[in-house]
N, CA, C and O atoms as a Maestro MAE file, in Angstrom:
{
 s_m_m2io_version
 :::
 2.0.0
}

f_m_ct {
 s_m_title
 :::
 protein
 m_atom[288] {
  # First column is atom index #
  i_m_mmod_type
  r_m_x_coord
  r_m_y_coord
  r_m_z_coord
  i_m_residue_number
  s_m_chain_name
  s_m_pdb_residue_name
  s_m_pdb_atom_name
  i_m_atomic_number
  :::
  1 25 -71.736 50.693 -72.989 1 A "MET " " N  " 7
  2 3 -70.899 51.648 -72.307 1 A "MET " " CA " 6
  3 2 -70.543 51.120 -70.922 1 A "MET " " C  " 6
  4 15 -71.417 50.988 -70.066 1 A "MET " " O  " 8
  5 25 -69.334 50.833 -70.709 2 A "ALA " " N  " 7
  6 3 -68.889 50.318 -69.421 2 A "ALA " " CA " 6
  7 2 -68.912 51.428 -68.370 2 A "ALA " " C  " 6
  8 15 -68.483 52.553 -68.629 2 A "ALA " " O  " 8
  9 25 -69.413 51.101 -67.198 3 A "GLY " " N  " 7
  10 3 -69.409 52.055 -66.097 3 A "GLY " " CA " 6
  11 2 -70.568 53.037 -66.093 3 A "GLY " " C  " 6
  12 15 -70.667 53.868 -65.190 3 A "GLY " " O  " 8
  13 25 -71.451 52.958 -67.088 4 A "THR " " N  " 7
  14 3 -72.595 53.858 -67.148 4 A "THR " " CA " 6
  15 2 -73.807 53.166 -66.546 4 A "THR " " C  " 6
  16 15 -74.200 52.085 -66.986 4 A "THR " " O  " 8
  17 25 -74.397 53.798 -65.532 5 A "ALA " " N  " 7
  18 3 -75.583 53.217 -64.908 5 A "ALA " " CA " 6
  19 2 -76.783 53.385 -65.821 5 A "ALA " " C  " 6
  20 15 -76.947 54.420 -66.467 5 A "ALA " " O  " 8
  21 25 -77.610 52.368 -65.870 6 A "ILE " " N  " 7
  22 3 -78.833 52.427 -66.657 6 A "ILE " " CA " 6
  23 2 -79.984 52.595 -65.682 6 A "ILE " " C  " 6
  24 15 -80.182 51.770 -64.789 6 A "ILE " " O  " 8
  25 25 -80.736 53.663 -65.858 7 A "LEU " " N  " 7
  26 3 -81.874 53.923 -64.988 7 A "LEU " " CA " 6
  27 2 -83.059 53.093 -65.452 7 A "LEU " " C  " 6
  28 15 -83.359 53.036 -66.644 7 A "LEU " " O  " 8
  29 25 -83.718 52.462 -64.521 8 A "THR " " N  " 7
  30 3 -84.893 51.668 -64.847 8 A "THR " " CA " 6
  31 2 -86.036 52.059 -63.917 8 A "THR " " C  " 6
  32 15 -86.307 51.367 -62.936 8 A "THR " " O  " 8
  33 25 -86.703 53.164 -64.222 9 A "PRO " " N  " 7
  34 3 -87.831 53.595 -63.389 9 A "PRO " " CA " 6
  35 2 -88.895 52.511 -63.319 9 A "PRO " " C  " 6
  36 15 -89.021 51.690 -64.228 9 A "PRO " " O  " 8
  37 25 -89.648 52.516 -62.245 10 A "GLU " " N  " 7
  38 3 -90.642 51.471 -62.005 10 A "GLU " " CA " 6
  39 2 -91.972 51.732 -62.701 10 A "GLU " " C  " 6
  40 15 -92.902 50.941 -62.550 10 A "GLU " " O  " 8
  41 25 -92.083 52.794 -63.440 11 A "GLY " " N  " 7
  42 3 -93.310 53.092 -64.156 11 A "GLY " " CA " 6
  43 2 -93.369 54.555 -64.510 11 A "GLY " " C  " 6
  44 15 -92.534 55.344 -64.067 11 A "GLY " " O  " 8
  45 25 -94.335 54.915 -65.294 12 A "ILE " " N  " 7
  46 3 -94.449 56.273 -65.804 12 A "ILE " " CA " 6
  47 2 -94.696 57.284 -64.687 12 A "ILE " " C  " 6
  48 15 -94.406 58.467 -64.864 12 A "ILE " " O  " 8
  49 25 -95.220 56.854 -63.551 13 A "ASN " " N  " 7
  50 3 -95.449 57.750 -62.418 13 A "ASN " " CA " 6
  51 2 -94.298 57.744 -61.417 13 A "ASN " " C  " 6
  52 15 -94.417 58.298 -60.324 13 A "ASN " " O  " 8
  53 25 -93.189 57.120 -61.790 14 A "SER " " N  " 7
  54 3 -92.016 57.096 -60.921 14 A "SER " " CA " 6
  55 2 -91.544 58.514 -60.646 14 A "SER " " C  " 6
  56 15 -91.683 59.406 -61.483 14 A "SER " " O  " 8
  57 25 -90.987 58.705 -59.462 15 A "LEU " " N  " 7
  58 3 -90.407 59.990 -59.112 15 A "LEU " " CA " 6
  59 2 -88.893 59.888 -59.270 15 A "LEU " " C  " 6
  60 15 -88.262 58.961 -58.762 15 A "LEU " " O  " 8
  61 25 -88.324 60.856 -59.983 16 A "ILE " " N  " 7
  62 3 -86.894 60.854 -60.250 16 A "ILE " " CA " 6
  63 2 -86.307 62.222 -59.926 16 A "ILE " " C  " 6
  64 15 -87.015 63.229 -59.915 16 A "ILE " " O  " 8
  65 25 -85.006 62.242 -59.664 17 A "THR " " N  " 7
  66 3 -84.320 63.508 -59.384 17 A "THR " " CA " 6
  67 2 -84.041 64.240 -60.689 17 A "THR " " C  " 6
  68 15 -84.190 63.678 -61.774 17 A "THR " " O  " 8
  69 25 -83.640 65.484 -60.574 18 A "ALA " " N  " 7
  70 3 -83.288 66.284 -61.755 18 A "ALA " " CA " 6
  71 2 -82.097 65.658 -62.475 18 A "ALA " " C  " 6
  72 15 -82.046 65.663 -63.704 18 A "ALA " " O  " 8
  73 25 -81.151 65.126 -61.730 19 A "THR " " N  " 7
  74 3 -79.987 64.475 -62.346 19 A "THR " " CA " 6
  75 2 -80.415 63.258 -63.148 19 A "THR " " C  " 6
  76 15 -79.938 63.047 -64.264 19 A "THR " " O  " 8
  77 25 -81.312 62.457 -62.586 20 A "GLU " " N  " 7
  78 3 -81.820 61.292 -63.313 20 A "GLU " " CA " 6
  79 2 -82.613 61.731 -64.538 20 A "GLU " " C  " 6
  80 15 -82.514 61.114 -65.598 20 A "GLU " " O  " 8
  81 25 -83.395 62.788 -64.394 21 A "ALA " " N  " 7
  82 3 -84.177 63.300 -65.527 21 A "ALA " " CA " 6
  83 2 -83.260 63.761 -66.652 21 A "ALA " " C  " 6
  84 15 -83.524 63.486 -67.822 21 A "ALA " " O  " 8
  85 25 -82.193 64.453 -66.305 22 A "SER " " N  " 7
  86 3 -81.282 64.934 -67.341 22 A "SER " " CA " 6
  87 2 -80.603 63.771 -68.055 22 A "SER " " C  " 6
  88 15 -80.389 63.818 -69.266 22 A "SER " " O  " 8
  89 25 -80.265 62.726 -67.298 23 A "THR " " N  " 7
  90 3 -79.645 61.545 -67.898 23 A "THR " " CA " 6
  91 2 -80.615 60.851 -68.848 23 A "THR " " C  " 6
  92 15 -80.243 60.495 -69.966 23 A "THR " " O  " 8
  93 25 -81.847 60.660 -68.410 24 A "LEU " " N  " 7
  94 3 -82.850 59.987 -69.244 24 A "LEU " " CA " 6
  95 2 -83.161 60.757 -70.522 24 A "LEU " " C  " 6
  96 15 -83.381 60.159 -71.576 24 A "LEU " " O  " 8
  97 25 -83.176 62.094 -70.425 25 A "CYS " " N  " 7
  98 3 -83.517 62.930 -71.578 25 A "CYS " " CA " 6
  99 2 -82.318 63.233 -72.459 25 A "CYS " " C  " 6
  100 15 -82.476 63.691 -73.590 25 A "CYS " " O  " 8
  101 25 -81.128 62.981 -71.949 26 A "GLY " " N  " 7
  102 3 -79.927 63.292 -72.714 26 A "GLY " " CA " 6
  103 2 -79.672 64.784 -72.805 26 A "GLY " " C  " 6
  104 15 -79.163 65.277 -73.811 26 A "GLY " " O  " 8
  105 25 -80.031 65.504 -71.743 27 A "VAL " " N  " 7
  106 3 -79.820 66.955 -71.700 27 A "VAL " " CA " 6
  107 2 -78.992 67.297 -70.473 27 A "VAL " " C  " 6
  108 15 -78.822 66.469 -69.578 27 A "VAL " " O  " 8
  109 25 -78.483 68.512 -70.436 28 A "ALA " " N  " 7
  110 3 -77.716 68.974 -69.284 28 A "ALA " " CA " 6
  111 2 -78.643 69.220 -68.097 28 A "ALA " " C  " 6
  112 15 -79.830 69.498 -68.268 28 A "ALA " " O  " 8
  113 25 -78.094 69.115 -66.908 29 A "LEU " " N  " 7
  114 3 -78.861 69.367 -65.692 29 A "LEU " " CA " 6
  115 2 -79.463 70.764 -65.701 29 A "LEU " " C  " 6
  116 15 -80.579 70.955 -65.219 29 A "LEU " " O  " 8
  117 25 -78.744 71.741 -66.239 30 A "CYS " " N  " 7
  118 3 -79.266 73.112 -66.277 30 A "CYS " " CA " 6
  119 2 -80.511 73.208 -67.160 30 A "CYS " " C  " 6
  120 15 -81.309 74.131 -66.991 30 A "CYS " " O  " 8
  121 25 -80.691 72.288 -68.086 31 A "THR " " N  " 7
  122 3 -81.898 72.278 -68.924 31 A "THR " " CA " 6
  123 2 -83.119 71.917 -68.088 31 A "THR " " C  " 6
  124 15 -84.189 72.500 -68.265 31 A "THR " " O  " 8
  125 25 -82.965 70.966 -67.185 32 A "ILE " " N  " 7
  126 3 -84.070 70.595 -66.300 32 A "ILE " " CA " 6
  127 2 -84.430 71.796 -65.429 32 A "ILE " " C  " 6
  128 15 -85.607 72.106 -65.245 32 A "ILE " " O  " 8
  129 25 -83.414 72.469 -64.894 33 A "THR " " N  " 7
  130 3 -83.636 73.665 -64.082 33 A "THR " " CA " 6
  131 2 -84.352 74.742 -64.889 33 A "THR " " C  " 6
  132 15 -85.224 75.437 -64.368 33 A "THR " " O  " 8
  133 25 -83.984 74.879 -66.151 34 A "LYS " " N  " 7
  134 3 -84.623 75.868 -67.032 34 A "LYS " " CA " 6
  135 2 -86.095 75.517 -67.259 34 A "LYS " " C  " 6
  136 15 -86.950 76.403 -67.250 34 A "LYS " " O  " 8
  137 25 -86.394 74.239 -67.462 35 A "TRP " " N  " 7
  138 3 -87.784 73.814 -67.650 35 A "TRP " " CA " 6
  139 2 -88.617 74.154 -66.428 35 A "TRP " " C  " 6
  140 15 -89.774 74.556 -66.554 35 A "TRP " " O  " 8
  141 25 -88.035 73.994 -65.240 36 A "VAL " " N  " 7
  142 3 -88.755 74.338 -64.006 36 A "VAL " " CA " 6
  143 2 -88.983 75.842 -63.947 36 A "VAL " " C  " 6
  144 15 -90.088 76.295 -63.649 36 A "VAL " " O  " 8
  145 25 -87.941 76.613 -64.231 37 A "ARG " " N  " 7
  146 3 -88.047 78.078 -64.197 37 A "ARG " " CA " 6
  147 2 -89.093 78.575 -65.190 37 A "ARG " " C  " 6
  148 15 -89.819 79.525 -64.899 37 A "ARG " " O  " 8
  149 25 -89.177 77.944 -66.355 38 A "GLU " " N  " 7
  150 3 -90.140 78.333 -67.392 38 A "GLU " " CA " 6
  151 2 -91.507 77.674 -67.181 38 A "GLU " " C  " 6
  152 15 -92.397 77.813 -68.019 38 A "GLU " " O  " 8
  153 25 -91.674 76.967 -66.080 39 A "GLN " " N  " 7
  154 3 -92.918 76.303 -65.697 39 A "GLN " " CA " 6
  155 2 -93.366 75.238 -66.695 39 A "GLN " " C  " 6
  156 15 -94.561 74.994 -66.857 39 A "GLN " " O  " 8
  157 25 -92.409 74.611 -67.356 40 A "LYS " " N  " 7
  158 3 -92.698 73.477 -68.228 40 A "LYS " " CA " 6
  159 2 -92.677 72.176 -67.429 40 A "LYS " " C  " 6
  160 15 -93.162 71.141 -67.887 40 A "LYS " " O  " 8
  161 25 -92.103 72.249 -66.219 41 A "LEU " " N  " 7
  162 3 -91.955 71.090 -65.354 41 A "LEU " " CA " 6
  163 2 -92.069 71.557 -63.911 41 A "LEU " " C  " 6
  164 15 -91.522 72.596 -63.542 41 A "LEU " " O  " 8
  165 25 -92.782 70.786 -63.094 42 A "SER " " N  " 7
  166 3 -92.955 71.134 -61.683 42 A "SER " " CA " 6
  167 2 -92.550 69.960 -60.801 42 A "SER " " C  " 6
  168 15 -92.811 68.809 -61.151 42 A "SER " " O  " 8
  169 25 -91.921 70.231 -59.671 43 A "PRO " " N  " 7
  170 3 -91.581 69.146 -58.741 43 A "PRO " " CA " 6
  171 2 -92.842 68.474 -58.215 43 A "PRO " " C  " 6
  172 15 -93.874 69.118 -58.021 43 A "PRO " " O  " 8
  173 25 -92.740 67.181 -57.991 44 A "ALA " " N  " 7
  174 3 -93.880 66.418 -57.473 44 A "ALA " " CA " 6
  175 2 -93.654 65.986 -56.033 44 A "ALA " " C  " 6
  176 15 -94.514 65.338 -55.436 44 A "ALA " " O  " 8
  177 25 -92.506 66.337 -55.472 45 A "GLY " " N  " 7
  178 3 -92.208 65.961 -54.095 45 A "GLY " " CA " 6
  179 2 -90.743 66.143 -53.792 45 A "GLY " " C  " 6
  180 15 -89.989 66.706 -54.586 45 A "GLY " " O  " 8
  181 25 -90.351 65.658 -52.629 46 A "LEU " " N  " 7
  182 3 -88.967 65.732 -52.179 46 A "LEU " " CA " 6
  183 2 -88.506 64.351 -51.734 46 A "LEU " " C  " 6
  184 15 -89.302 63.556 -51.234 46 A "LEU " " O  " 8
  185 25 -87.210 64.066 -51.917 47 A "ASP " " N  " 7
  186 3 -86.686 62.807 -51.412 47 A "ASP " " CA " 6
  187 2 -86.215 62.989 -49.972 47 A "ASP " " C  " 6
  188 15 -86.364 64.070 -49.401 47 A "ASP " " O  " 8
  189 25 -85.652 61.945 -49.389 48 A "GLU " " N  " 7
  190 3 -85.231 61.982 -47.993 48 A "GLU " " CA " 6
  191 2 -84.107 62.979 -47.739 48 A "GLU " " C  " 6
  192 15 -83.884 63.373 -46.594 48 A "GLU " " O  " 8
  193 25 -83.398 63.393 -48.782 49 A "ARG " " N  " 7
  194 3 -82.315 64.378 -48.655 49 A "ARG " " CA " 6
  195 2 -82.781 65.802 -48.967 49 A "ARG " " C  " 6
  196 15 -81.988 66.743 -48.927 49 A "ARG " " O  " 8
  197 25 -84.065 65.954 -49.276 50 A "GLY " " N  " 7
  198 3 -84.611 67.273 -49.571 50 A "GLY " " CA " 6
  199 2 -84.488 67.694 -51.024 50 A "GLY " " C  " 6
  200 15 -84.773 68.843 -51.362 50 A "GLY " " O  " 8
  201 25 -84.066 66.775 -51.890 51 A "ARG " " N  " 7
  202 3 -83.955 67.086 -53.322 51 A "ARG " " CA " 6
  203 2 -85.326 67.002 -53.975 51 A "ARG " " C  " 6
  204 15 -86.145 66.154 -53.621 51 A "ARG " " O  " 8
  205 25 -85.566 67.890 -54.931 52 A "LYS " " N  " 7
  206 3 -86.836 67.883 -55.656 52 A "LYS " " CA " 6
  207 2 -86.928 66.630 -56.517 52 A "LYS " " C  " 6
  208 15 -85.947 66.185 -57.113 52 A "LYS " " O  " 8
  209 25 -88.124 66.082 -56.563 53 A "LEU " " N  " 7
  210 3 -88.406 64.914 -57.395 53 A "LEU " " CA " 6
  211 2 -89.439 65.288 -58.443 53 A "LEU " " C  " 6
  212 15 -90.317 66.118 -58.206 53 A "LEU " " O  " 8
  213 25 -89.317 64.661 -59.607 54 A "TYR " " N  " 7
  214 3 -90.194 64.952 -60.742 54 A "TYR " " CA " 6
  215 2 -90.811 63.651 -61.227 54 A "TYR " " C  " 6
  216 15 -90.158 62.608 -61.233 54 A "TYR " " O  " 8
  217 25 -92.086 63.719 -61.637 55 A "ARG " " N  " 7
  218 3 -92.745 62.541 -62.212 55 A "ARG " " CA " 6
  219 2 -92.137 62.270 -63.581 55 A "ARG " " C  " 6
  220 15 -91.950 63.188 -64.379 55 A "ARG " " O  " 8
  221 25 -91.836 61.024 -63.843 56 A "LEU " " N  " 7
  222 3 -91.249 60.630 -65.114 56 A "LEU " " CA " 6
  223 2 -92.125 61.076 -66.282 56 A "LEU " " C  " 6
  224 15 -91.611 61.540 -67.300 56 A "LEU " " O  " 8
  225 25 -93.437 60.938 -66.144 57 A "LEU " " N  " 7
  226 3 -94.363 61.346 -67.197 57 A "LEU " " CA " 6
  227 2 -94.241 62.845 -67.488 57 A "LEU " " C  " 6
  228 15 -94.241 63.256 -68.648 57 A "LEU " " O  " 8
  229 25 -94.136 63.654 -66.437 58 A "ASP " " N  " 7
  230 3 -94.010 65.101 -66.616 58 A "ASP " " CA " 6
  231 2 -92.696 65.469 -67.312 58 A "ASP " " C  " 6
  232 15 -92.650 66.376 -68.143 58 A "ASP " " O  " 8
  233 25 -91.642 64.755 -66.958 59 A "VAL " " N  " 7
  234 3 -90.339 64.997 -67.595 59 A "VAL " " CA " 6
  235 2 -90.430 64.668 -69.084 59 A "VAL " " C  " 6
  236 15 -89.940 65.424 -69.922 59 A "VAL " " O  " 8
  237 25 -91.056 63.546 -69.405 60 A "ALA " " N  " 7
  238 3 -91.207 63.142 -70.806 60 A "ALA " " CA " 6
  239 2 -92.019 64.169 -71.590 60 A "ALA " " C  " 6
  240 15 -91.689 64.485 -72.733 60 A "ALA " " O  " 8
  241 25 -93.080 64.690 -70.975 61 A "LYS " " N  " 7
  242 3 -93.905 65.701 -71.645 61 A "LYS " " CA " 6
  243 2 -93.111 66.982 -71.888 61 A "LYS " " C  " 6
  244 15 -93.212 67.579 -72.960 61 A "LYS " " O  " 8
  245 25 -92.330 67.404 -70.910 62 A "ALA " " N  " 7
  246 3 -91.524 68.619 -71.058 62 A "ALA " " CA " 6
  247 2 -90.483 68.439 -72.159 62 A "ALA " " C  " 6
  248 15 -90.254 69.345 -72.961 62 A "ALA " " O  " 8
  249 25 -89.857 67.267 -72.191 63 A "GLU " " N  " 7
  250 3 -88.859 67.000 -73.221 63 A "GLU " " CA " 6
  251 2 -89.497 67.008 -74.615 63 A "GLU " " C  " 6
  252 15 -88.962 67.607 -75.548 63 A "GLU " " O  " 8
  253 25 -90.621 66.352 -74.739 64 A "ARG " " N  " 7
  254 3 -91.293 66.284 -76.044 64 A "ARG " " CA " 6
  255 2 -91.708 67.671 -76.522 64 A "ARG " " C  " 6
  256 15 -91.511 68.012 -77.688 64 A "ARG " " O  " 8
  257 25 -92.281 68.470 -75.628 65 A "ALA " " N  " 7
  258 3 -92.700 69.820 -75.999 65 A "ALA " " CA " 6
  259 2 -91.508 70.662 -76.442 65 A "ALA " " C  " 6
  260 15 -91.607 71.438 -77.393 65 A "ALA " " O  " 8
  261 25 -90.398 70.507 -75.760 66 A "THR " " N  " 7
  262 3 -89.192 71.261 -76.109 66 A "THR " " CA " 6
  263 2 -88.655 70.828 -77.469 66 A "THR " " C  " 6
  264 15 -88.272 71.666 -78.286 66 A "THR " " O  " 8
  265 25 -88.630 69.529 -77.709 67 A "ARG " " N  " 7
  266 3 -88.123 69.025 -78.993 67 A "ARG " " CA " 6
  267 2 -89.043 69.414 -80.149 67 A "ARG " " C  " 6
  268 15 -88.567 69.740 -81.237 67 A "ARG " " O  " 8
  269 25 -90.364 69.382 -79.918 68 A "GLU " " N  " 7
  270 3 -91.299 69.777 -80.981 68 A "GLU " " CA " 6
  271 2 -91.155 71.261 -81.300 68 A "GLU " " C  " 6
  272 15 -91.215 71.651 -82.466 68 A "GLU " " O  " 8
  273 25 -90.969 72.076 -80.296 69 A "LYS " " N  " 7
  274 3 -90.792 73.519 -80.511 69 A "LYS " " CA " 6
  275 2 -89.507 73.775 -81.301 69 A "LYS " " C  " 6
  276 15 -89.468 74.677 -82.138 69 A "LYS " " O  " 8
  277 25 -88.466 72.999 -81.046 70 A "ALA " " N  " 7
  278 3 -87.182 73.178 -81.719 70 A "ALA " " CA " 6
  279 2 -87.260 72.805 -83.197 70 A "ALA " " C  " 6
  280 15 -86.459 73.287 -83.997 70 A "ALA " " O  " 8
  281 25 -88.211 71.958 -83.567 71 A "ARG " " N  " 7
  282 3 -88.344 71.502 -84.959 71 A "ARG " " CA " 6
  283 2 -89.057 72.502 -85.849 71 A "ARG " " C  " 6
  284 15 -89.080 72.335 -87.069 71 A "ARG " " O  " 8
  285 25 -89.641 73.539 -85.262 72 A "ARG " " N  " 7
  286 3 -90.396 74.516 -86.071 72 A "ARG " " CA " 6
  287 2 -89.533 75.198 -87.067 72 A "ARG " " C  " 6
  288 15 -90.012 76.044 -87.823 72 A "ARG " " O  " 8
  :::
 }
 m_bond[287] {
  # First column is bond index #
  i_m_from
  i_m_to
  i_m_order
  :::
  1 1 2 1
  2 2 3 1
  3 3 4 2
  4 3 5 1
  5 5 6 1
  6 6 7 1
  7 7 8 2
  8 7 9 1
  9 9 10 1
  10 10 11 1
  11 11 12 2
  12 11 13 1
  13 13 14 1
  14 14 15 1
  15 15 16 2
  16 15 17 1
  17 17 18 1
  18 18 19 1
  19 19 20 2
  20 19 21 1
  21 21 22 1
  22 22 23 1
  23 23 24 2
  24 23 25 1
  25 25 26 1
  26 26 27 1
  27 27 28 2
  28 27 29 1
  29 29 30 1
  30 30 31 1
  31 31 32 2
  32 31 33 1
  33 33 34 1
  34 34 35 1
  35 35 36 2
  36 35 37 1
  37 37 38 1
  38 38 39 1
  39 39 40 2
  40 39 41 1
  41 41 42 1
  42 42 43 1
  43 43 44 2
  44 43 45 1
  45 45 46 1
  46 46 47 1
  47 47 48 2
  48 47 49 1
  49 49 50 1
  50 50 51 1
  51 51 52 2
  52 51 53 1
  53 53 54 1
  54 54 55 1
  55 55 56 2
  56 55 57 1
  57 57 58 1
  58 58 59 1
  59 59 60 2
  60 59 61 1
  61 61 62 1
  62 62 63 1
  63 63 64 2
  64 63 65 1
  65 65 66 1
  66 66 67 1
  67 67 68 2
  68 67 69 1
  69 69 70 1
  70 70 71 1
  71 71 72 2
  72 71 73 1
  73 73 74 1
  74 74 75 1
  75 75 76 2
  76 75 77 1
  77 77 78 1
  78 78 79 1
  79 79 80 2
  80 79 81 1
  81 81 82 1
  82 82 83 1
  83 83 84 2
  84 83 85 1
  85 85 86 1
  86 86 87 1
  87 87 88 2
  88 87 89 1
  89 89 90 1
  90 90 91 1
  91 91 92 2
  92 91 93 1
  93 93 94 1
  94 94 95 1
  95 95 96 2
  96 95 97 1
  97 97 98 1
  98 98 99 1
  99 99 100 2
  100 99 101 1
  101 101 102 1
  102 102 103 1
  103 103 104 2
  104 103 105 1
  105 105 106 1
  106 106 107 1
  107 107 108 2
  108 107 109 1
  109 109 110 1
  110 110 111 1
  111 111 112 2
  112 111 113 1
  113 113 114 1
  114 114 115 1
  115 115 116 2
  116 115 117 1
  117 117 118 1
  118 118 119 1
  119 119 120 2
  120 119 121 1
  121 121 122 1
  122 122 123 1
  123 123 124 2
  124 123 125 1
  125 125 126 1
  126 126 127 1
  127 127 128 2
  128 127 129 1
  129 129 130 1
  130 130 131 1
  131 131 132 2
  132 131 133 1
  133 133 134 1
  134 134 135 1
  135 135 136 2
  136 135 137 1
  137 137 138 1
  138 138 139 1
  139 139 140 2
  140 139 141 1
  141 141 142 1
  142 142 143 1
  143 143 144 2
  144 143 145 1
  145 145 146 1
  146 146 147 1
  147 147 148 2
  148 147 149 1
  149 149 150 1
  150 150 151 1
  151 151 152 2
  152 151 153 1
  153 153 154 1
  154 154 155 1
  155 155 156 2
  156 155 157 1
  157 157 158 1
  158 158 159 1
  159 159 160 2
  160 159 161 1
  161 161 162 1
  162 162 163 1
  163 163 164 2
  164 163 165 1
  165 165 166 1
  166 166 167 1
  167 167 168 2
  168 167 169 1
  169 169 170 1
  170 170 171 1
  171 171 172 2
  172 171 173 1
  173 173 174 1
  174 174 175 1
  175 175 176 2
  176 175 177 1
  177 177 178 1
  178 178 179 1
  179 179 180 2
  180 179 181 1
  181 181 182 1
  182 182 183 1
  183 183 184 2
  184 183 185 1
  185 185 186 1
  186 186 187 1
  187 187 188 2
  188 187 189 1
  189 189 190 1
  190 190 191 1
  191 191 192 2
  192 191 193 1
  193 193 194 1
  194 194 195 1
  195 195 196 2
  196 195 197 1
  197 197 198 1
  198 198 199 1
  199 199 200 2
  200 199 201 1
  201 201 202 1
  202 202 203 1
  203 203 204 2
  204 203 205 1
  205 205 206 1
  206 206 207 1
  207 207 208 2
  208 207 209 1
  209 209 210 1
  210 210 211 1
  211 211 212 2
  212 211 213 1
  213 213 214 1
  214 214 215 1
  215 215 216 2
  216 215 217 1
  217 217 218 1
  218 218 219 1
  219 219 220 2
  220 219 221 1
  221 221 222 1
  222 222 223 1
  223 223 224 2
  224 223 225 1
  225 225 226 1
  226 226 227 1
  227 227 228 2
  228 227 229 1
  229 229 230 1
  230 230 231 1
  231 231 232 2
  232 231 233 1
  233 233 234 1
  234 234 235 1
  235 235 236 2
  236 235 237 1
  237 237 238 1
  238 238 239 1
  239 239 240 2
  240 239 241 1
  241 241 242 1
  242 242 243 1
  243 243 244 2
  244 243 245 1
  245 245 246 1
  246 246 247 1
  247 247 248 2
  248 247 249 1
  249 249 250 1
  250 250 251 1
  251 251 252 2
  252 251 253 1
  253 253 254 1
  254 254 255 1
  255 255 256 2
  256 255 257 1
  257 257 258 1
  258 258 259 1
  259 259 260 2
  260 259 261 1
  261 261 262 1
  262 262 263 1
  263 263 264 2
  264 263 265 1
  265 265 266 1
  266 266 267 1
  267 267 268 2
  268 267 269 1
  269 269 270 1
  270 270 271 1
  271 271 272 2
  272 271 273 1
  273 273 274 1
  274 274 275 1
  275 275 276 2
  276 275 277 1
  277 277 278 1
  278 278 279 1
  279 279 280 2
  280 279 281 1
  281 281 282 1
  282 282 283 1
  283 283 284 2
  284 283 285 1
  285 285 286 1
  286 286 287 1
  287 287 288 2
  :::
 }
}
């Protein structure tokens, strides 16, 4: 895909923004917000602009739990 940035986190404990999380999971940004509201995902910090950051591992766990629930 030309023009599409590929995210390459530095490890499973990398901190990523909600936008990056949505891109990695292939879901809409509002889905990440919903996971936070439903307490399936919690921010792990803030970046220099004040945006919430999430651990890559936590994002992966939230995505997996959501996909497994959908398969029932």
